N, C-alpha and C positions, 0 to 999 in steps of 0.2 A: 365426605368425599376422602380416603387415604391419601395422603400427601406422598410426594413424589422420595422425598428422605427416607419416610417409614418406608416405602416398597423397595429402596437401595439397603437399607439394614436387615431388612428380613431375605431379601436376595444374599446379601454378605453372610448371615449367619448359617442359610443353606449350602452356601457353597462352601464356607469351613467345615460343615459336617460331612459333606459329601466330598472331602478332601481335593479338591482342584484350585491350588493356588491359582492357578493361570486364570481361571475365572474370577477369583476374589482380586486379582489384581485389575481386571478389567474393569470388576466393579468401582474399584476404589477409584479408578481415574475419571469414571461416570459420577461418581458422589462429589470430586474435587471440582468436576464441571458445575453440578447442581448448587454446589454452596456456593460458588462466587460466580453465579451468571452476569455476563456483560454485551451490553446492547451498544454499540460503538458510533456515533455519530461524529462526523466530522465537519467542522465549520470550514468552508473553504471559500477563497475568493482573491483578487488582486490587492495589491495594499491598498489602503485609505478606502476600503467599501463598505465598512461598519460591520466588520466580522466580530469583534469585540465587543461591541455595544449590544450586538443582537445577543450575543452569550448572556451580557448582562442583565439584558431584559427577560429572555427566555427563565433565569436561575432566580431574578429578583435581588441582585447582589453584584455591587462593583467589583467582580474577582478579576477583570481582565481590564489592563491599562487601556484608557481612550484618551488621545489628545490627538490636535492638528498636527504636531511636528514629530510624533511618534507611530512607528509600524511595527507591528508584531515580530520580534525575530526570535520567540521562544515560543512553543506551545502550552499551551495550559488545558489542562483535565479537570473536568468538572464532573465528579459522582456522588451517588447518595452516601450518607453518614448518617449517625444516630447525633452528634453534636456538628457544629460547624468547626472546622480546623483545615490547615494547609499546611504544605511542606513545599520546599525546592530540591530536586534534586541536582547536586552540582557534581561537576566533575573534578575529580583527584589529582588525576595525571596531566600532560602539558596540555593547556588551553588551546584550544585554534578556534574558528567561527564560531561566533554566539550561535547557540540552539544545535551544536552539532554534536552528533551521538559518539559518546566515546567508548573504548575498549570495555567490553564486560566486566565487571568486578572493581571498574574504575571510576565508581560512584558513589556519591553518599546522599541522604537522605538527612534535610535540616529542617525541622519543625520550625514556624514561622506564626505569626498573629495574621488572622485572616484578610485584617484591614492592611497589612502591609506586602501583601502579595504582587498588586499592580505596579507598586512602587519597586519593590526589589526585583522586578524581572528587568528593568530599563534601568535602573542606576547604576552607583560603582559596585562593582563585581559581577556585574552580569554577564559578564562574557566567559564564568564559568558555570551560569545555569543551564541544564540540560532541559529540563520542563518543571513548571509549577502545576501543582497538585491540588485539588481543594475538594473538600467535602462539604455539602451542605444538607440538611432535611429538607427536602424538597419533595413535593408529591411527583412532579413531573419526572424526578429522578428514579422512582421507584420501578423496582423491575431491572434494575443493573443499567440503567442509561447512563452512560458517559458521553458528555457534548467536550470535545479536543477541537478547541481555537487555534489553527494553525498558521503558519507563516503564510507569506502571500505566496499565490503561484505563478506573480509575472512581476518582475522588476527588481526583484532582492535578491537574483543569484539562481545560478542553475541549482547548485548542488538542493538549496531548498525547494526550490519547484519540483525537484523530481523526488525530494524525498517525500514531498505530500503523494505523488501518485505512487510511490509504492509501498503507501499506508493502504490506499484501496482496497486492494483484497481482502486487507483485514478488517474494513469498514461494514458495519448493519447498515450504513444510510450516509450520502453527505449531502450537505445542504451547500449550493452555491450562494454564495451572498456577492448580488451586482447591484451598483448604485442606482436610483431612480431617476437619475439626472440623462442617463444616456443609457442605449438598447445596447445588449451583448456584443460585447468586442470580439474579435477574430481568436486570441488567443484564449477567452473564456467558451466560445463556440467548440475549440478544440479541446479543452479541459472537459466542457461535456460530454463529449465522444468518448473518450480515454474513459471517464467514469461509470457512464453507462456499461461499458464493456465490462468493467471488472467491480463493480458495485451493483446490488440487487435493487437498490431504491436508491433514486435521486430527486432532491427538492430544489427549486430556486425560489431564492426570498429575494426581494427587490426592497432594500432598505433605502431609508431619508424619505419618505414617501412624503412627510410634512415639511419638507423644505424643497419639494419638487411639484410645482402645480401640474403638470403633463403626465403624471406618474401612469394614469391609465393608457393613454396613448402608447406610455413605455413598456406598459405590460404587455398591450397586446401587441406590436410589435416583436417582442420577445417570444412570445406564445407562437408568432407566426415563424420566426427563425427555429424553434424549435420543432415545428410540423414540417417545416422543410426538409430538414436534417433528419427527420424520423427518430427524434427522442421524445420517448412520454415521461414528461417530469411536469408536475403541476407547479406553478407560480404563484407563490403568496406575497402580496405586497403588505410589509410591514414598516412602522414607525417605533425604531428603540425608545425614541425622547418621549411620545406619547405615553407609551409604557411604563416608563421611570415614572412622569408625573402620575400615570395612574396607580402605580405601586404606593408613590408618597400622599396620594389624598384617598387612598381607598375606593377608588372610581369602578363601577366595574364598566358602565358604558364607556369610558374613554378606554381601558382596557382593550374593548372588544372592537373598538376604533381603530386602534393602533393596529390592529392584523395578529398580533401575538397570539390571541385565544386561538384563532382557527389554526394556526401555525403547530399548536401544544396539542391540539383534539387530532391532528392527523399523526402528528408524532408517536402520541399514544396508541391511535387505532392502526396506522399501518405500519411502524417500525417497532414499536416495545412488544405490541403484540402479537407480530408475525414473528418476530426473533424469538418469541416465548413459545410459540406454536414449532415451529423449528427445533427449538432445544427440546421442548418435550418429544416431539417425534424421535429424534436422535436417542434419548432416555429410554423411549418405548422399545426401539431398535434393539438397545443392550439387554435391557430386561427381558424381553422377548427371546432372544437367542441364549442367554443365560439358563432361563427356566428349561429351555428344548435341551440344551445341553445335559442338564442336571437329571431331567426325565426320562434321558433315552436309557442311561444306565438302570436306573430305580425300576422302569417299565418292563424292562428286557428280563430281571431276575426276579421280579413278580411273576412274571408270565409262565416262567419255568417252573417257577414253585407250586403254582396253581395248576399248570397242565404241563407235567412231566412229560408227558404222552407227544407233546409238540416242541420238545428241547432241541433236538437235533435239528427240524426244520428251522426253528428261531436262530439256532446257532450258525447255520449255514448261510441264513441272510445275514447275519451281523458280518461273519467271516468274509463276507463278499463285500458288505460295505465298508469294512475295515481295511481290507486291501487296496479296494479304490482310492480309499482316504489317503492310505498310506503312498500308494502310489502317484498320487495327486502330488502329495507333499516332496517326496523324493525327486521324482522325473524333471528332465529341464521340461515343463510344460510349456505348452504353447501361450500363456500368459506372460511366464518369462521371456519368451522370445520376441513378445510383442513389444513389453516391454524395453528389452534392450536396442531391438531397432529403432523404436520410435525415439528413443534418448539418442542415438546417434545423428539418427538423421536430423534432431531437433537441433544438437549441437552444431551441426555444418549450416540449419539454415537461420541459425539466430547470428551467427559470423557473418553468413553472406549480408542477410540484412541489414546489420550494422554497418557494414562495410558500402551496402549500394546506398543507404540512407547519408553516410558521410563524405560519398564521392559525389553525392546532388548537394551537400552542404559545400563541399569546396569549389566545386563549379561554379555556384552563386556568388561566393565569398571572393574568388579569382574575378568573375566579371566586373562585382563593384570595384574592384582593387584597379584593374588595368582601365576602368572607366575615370579615374581622377586620382591626384595626390594621396594616396592614404594615410599619411604624417598628421595634417591639419585634422581629420574626420576620424582619427585613429579610434579614440574613445567611444564615437557614436557607432564606427564599424565593431566595434568590440562587445559593444550593447546588444548591435542587432545579431552578431555572431552567436552571443550568449544564449539568445533568446531562442536563436534558428536551431542551435544543438539540444536544448532544453525539450523543444516539441520533438525534433527527431530520434533523441534516446526515449521520450516518453510513448514515442507513439511504438517504436522497437519493444520496448519493455510490456505494453498493453498485448501487442501481437504475441509475444513471447509467452506471457501469461494466459492468453486464451489458447495457445497451443498445447502447453502444460496440460490444461485441464483439459483439455480434448484427448490427449493421450492416455491420461487417467482411467477417462469415461472407456475409453477402449481397450484398456488393460482389464477393467475390472468386469467389462461384457465379456471379456474373453475368458478370465478365470471361470465365471458363471457359467460359459458354455463346456468350459473343461470339466463341469459337476461340483464346483466351488459354493458354497452356500453363501450370502448377502454379506457385503462387505461394510464397515460402515465407513460414514462420511469422512473423505480425505481433507484433513486442514493442516494447512501448513503457513505458519507466521508470517509476518512481513520482513524485509530484510534489513529494517530500519535504516543503517548507515551504509547500505550498500554501493550507494552514488556519491558517498561523501567524498570519494579521494579523488574525485575531477578537479584537474588545476587550472591555474587561473590565465588568461591569457595574457603573456608577456610585453611590456611595452617596446614601441620602434621608436626611432627618432622621429620628431613632431615635423620634421624641415625646417624649423624657425633659424633665423642667421643674426646675427648684428652687422649694425651698418660699417663695422670695421671689416668684418671678414666679405661684408659685399663690396665695398670699397677695393680690397686687396686684390680679388678674384678681378675685378673691372680694369683696375693697373696692371694686373699681370698680360692681360690681352691688350691692352693699347699700347703698352710699349714697344712691343714688335712693331706696331701700325705706326707709330709716330717716327723712329726711328729708322725705318725703310722707306716711308714715304719723304719724309727731312732729307735721307740721302740721295734720292732722286731729285727732288726740288733744286737743291742745292746745286745740282748742274746749272741749273737757269741763273745762277745766284742769287737765291732766295736762301734766309738761315735756315738751317734743321730745324727749328722749331717754328713754322709758322702757321697760319690758318688753313693751309690744305694738310699740314701734317696733323696737324691736332684733329682736324673734323675725321682725318682716318682713323686715328686712335682712338675717337669716341665711338665710329662705327664698329672697330673692331673690337674693341671693349664690351661693348653693349652684346655683340656675337658671342664673345667668350663667356659673359656673364649667364646669356640663354642657353649656351651649349651646356655650361656647369650644371646650371639648375634641371635641364632634361636629364642628365646624367645620376644625380641626387635624385629625382622623382624616379626614375628606373631601378636606382638602386633599393631606394624605400620601398618599391612595388614588389621586387624581388625578395626583399626581406621580408615584407608582410605573408606572400605568399608561402615563403618558407616557414613562417611562425604559424600560420593557419593549418600546414600541413601536418607539424609537429602536434599541434594542440588537438588536432581530430584523432589524430594516430593513438597519441596518449588515451582521450577520449573512449576510442573504440577498444584500447587494450583494457582500461579499466573497466568498463560498462559490460564488456563483453564479458570479463571473468566473472563478476558478480552475479548476471543474467546464467551463465553457465552452472555456477555455485548453487545458486538457487534451483536450477533445474535436477543437479545431483540431489539435493535435499528432497525434491518432490518424487524423484528417482527410489531413495530410499525408505522414505516416509511409508510410498506406496509398498515397495517392497516388504517391508517389515509388517504393515498391515495385512497384507493378503496372505504372507507365511504364517501370521498368527492365527488368522482364521484358520488356514488349513490345520494347523496343529492342535488347535481348539477340537474341529469334527474328529481329528485322528485319534485324540486323546478319549472323547465321547465315546467314540465306537471301540474302542482298545477295554474301557470300562466296563462297555454294556457287555462283550465278549467275556470278560473277567469274572463280570458278576454273574451271567448264566452259567459259565462253566463251575463256578462254585457250590451251585446249590445241589449237587450230588453227593456233596462229602459231609451237609449235613443232616443230623438226626431229627426224628419226627419233631419233637419240642423247641428244639434250636429251630426248625423250617417253620413252625406256626408263629414264635415269636416274630423271627424275622418279616414273615409276611404282613403280622400287625407292625412292626416298623416301617416296614416298606410303604403300605397304604396310608400311615400317619403322614410321612414325608411327602407321598405324591397328594394327598389332601393339601398338604401347605402349597406345594408348587402349584395344585390347581387353582386355589384361592389366590394364590400370587399372579396366577396368568389372567386370571377375570378381572383382578382389582389394576395389572397394566393395560390391559384390553379398556378399563375404563378411563383410566389415564390419556390414552390413545383417542378416547372420544372427543374431547374439547379439540385436540389439535387438528383432528378431520372438520371439526364444524368451523375451524377458523379457517381454513384454506376456503 
């Protein structure tokens, strides 16, 4: 069977002979994608659930740090390579939060021994590490499979949790890792709903089954939760510890008992093979479109050479088709109007959605603040608010991504109705650091007071009570300081202290509410801008994609008309030579088209 690389090379040669630089550029992009196939699998989950241990078990090497007191803060990418090697991507600019994405061009790759990767991402200087990259010669990783050990989706900061959500559209599959000691938590179920909305394949992995005797019950409960929420995701109970022991002792039965074997088989069949079928389908689309464009001019010229009588009719048909293509390319087509109106509406909807979600979070936060003094519980309240904001923004991000995909489908459908050809699949990369600029929640007064401060407040209130009561009782011949005046001073001092405490609580509540409002306003501003920028990227990508498709159509038809018109100026000998040349090229194109159809057959069977 002819390989895809050979088909691309043949198509490139024909595009160069036919002087079609636009098609040559399209084929070069297809060759670049074919040379470096990538099937990205994100390993996600809350902290300390066994993500890193699972990655180590899948590849049979300790490439990710694993310890009871260590949480993953730097993503590790494991891909296929001819020899084991590793590198750290370091930020060369100002350092920030560990694992944060620096500005483009502000990184450097530093090779490191593969057995030092786990220590380097948690040791001294780890704050400069953006991510670790490891290459291993493993059969599991053949076909371009990449395993990405991500930071925790809960409990490690809003920016990191949202960065994981931001990577979902670029992933081919997601492995949600959960501890077998308990059923799915609410944040895990929320993340699963987001993942299924943005990623084609979602798997659930139940880890640490060797340490959880009731893992079968937990697995059944988890499957019930998935069914209740309408999430179609298989659950794989595994034990990374048993898998590591199986590798050490080369015990195949122990390896199967660990559950890793079933997970690997599913990854190969449902993820790698499916992604290969999709990539093959995209390549077939590009090659078929190129062969059709190249054949159009050749067949038109050959038809006029072999049948001069039908030349005028052929020219009229080609002229009409060219005029229609030029009109589609030049005029303000309906697909352009659909795109412009859709982007305008979607930007407005994005802003409204973000503000609506922020208002809900603000009301919930203010109710919690009014319920008790926010000072002593500000740390817990800030953590709750951090998680609540992360959930709200992630939901808004998922909604915006779905609406963008829907808009792209509507625009492409309108282009087809306007008379356009099929458009290649729209691909927009992840925003990367789109949500990295979120600010931290500032601190407020915790309400703690020293004994001296409390005493002074009480004395200020009791002084007036002692003095006034003492003056009144002095009329009865008593001393100014007497038991009655002292009792009155104690009562007034206690009242003054309680009034001051209430005022301090009210001030802290007002301050906390103002801090929450400012923080949420900053979140809406930053996230709203990034979501709108992403939508503009989709708009520009879609516009350029359709415009290039229309240009290719117009260029092919223009070349066909020019070729048909050129035939009348050629002598008989030149005409015969030209016919032989055209037939040879058409035979090459026909063979190429047949081989492309053969390449498409496995993709159809895989579906």
